[in-house]
Each structure stands twice: as structure tokens, then as C-alpha cells.
C-alpha positions in Angstrom: 0.0 0.0 0.0 1.3 3.4 -0.9 1.9 5.8 2.0 2.2 9.6 1.8 2.8 12.3 4.3 -0.1 14.6 5.1 1.7 17.6 3.7 2.1 15.8 0.4 -1.5 14.7 0.4 -2.6 18.3 0.8 -0.7 19.4 -2.3 -1.4 16.3 -4.4 -4.9 15.4 -3.4 -6.3 15.5 -6.9 -3.7 13.2 -8.3 -4.0 10.9 -5.3 -7.7 10.6 -5.9 -7.1 9.8 -9.5 -4.6 7.2 -8.5 -7.0 5.5 -6.1 -9.7 5.5 -8.7 -7.4 4.0 -11.3 -5.8 1.3 -9.1 -8.5 0.6 -6.6 -5.8 0.5 -4.0 -6.1 2.6 -0.8 -3.4 5.2 0.1 -2.3 5.7 3.6 -1.9 9.3 4.7 0.5 9.7 7.6 1.0 12.6 10.0 4.2 12.7 12.1 5.0 9.2 10.8 1.7 7.6 12.1 -1.3 6.6 10.0 -3.9 9.5 10.1 -6.3 8.5 7.4 -6.8 6.3 4.4 -7.9 7.4 0.9 -10.2 4.7 -0.6 -12.4 4.5 -3.6 -16.1 5.1 -3.2 -17.2 1.5 -3.8 -14.8 0.2 -1.2 -16.0 2.7 1.3 -19.6 1.7 0.6 -18.9 -2.0 1.0 -17.1 -1.3 4.3 -20.1 0.7 5.6 -22.4 -2.2 4.6 -20.3 -4.7 6.5 -20.2 -2.4 9.5 -24.0 -2.0 9.4 -24.4 -5.8 9.1 -22.2 -6.4 12.1 -24.1 -3.8 14.2 -27.5 -5.3 13.1 -26.3 -8.8 14.2 -25.1 -7.5 17.5 -28.4 -5.7 18.2 -30.2 -8.9 17.2 -28.1 -10.9 19.7 -28.7 -8.3 22.4 -32.4 -8.4 21.9 -32.4 -12.2 22.3 -30.9 -11.9 25.8 -32.8 -11.8 29.1 -35.6 -9.3 29.3 -36.2 -7.0 32.3 -39.2 -5.0 33.4 -38.2 -1.4 33.1 -40.3 -0.3 36.1 -38.7 -2.9 38.3 -35.2 -2.0 37.2 -35.9 1.7 37.8 -37.4 1.0 41.3 -34.4 -1.1 42.3 -32.2 1.8 41.2 -34.3 4.2 43.2 -35.2 6.1 40.1 -38.9 5.2 40.0 -41.4 6.6 42.5 
């Protein structure tokens, strides 16, 4: 994976975007020698978001399958319900 300094990315952003579009490969942008961001093509970003959404949905589904508690009882035990 190509890696560029943030200062270079600022001055070469247009050509870096063209490069990512053409190659499909992400570019790592580093600040003070550490990864600060990644430049990726739109379709890759969309796929990553879909995966993230699927993982969150599955986690919520598992959480909803867990034990159920009566809200009024929980609030009363916490001293938050009159």
C-alpha cells in the first residue's frame, strides 16, 4: 500500500484521488509518521459501511435475544422510579 505524508496529500490530493480511482488500492496518509487516514475508492467505502451495518445489526439482534427485564422494576431497584 502506498503511503504519503499529510503535507504531500494536501498538495497532491487531486492526483492521489485519480490514483485510487485507477488502481482501486487505498493510500495511507501519515502525520508525524503515524497513520492519520486512508484514501479509498467510493465503492470500497460503501462496502465497508455495509459490512459495519451488518455487524451492528447482528449485535443488536443478539442483544435483543438476551434476558428481558421489566423497566419499572429496574428503575425501582435503582431508586429512580417513584
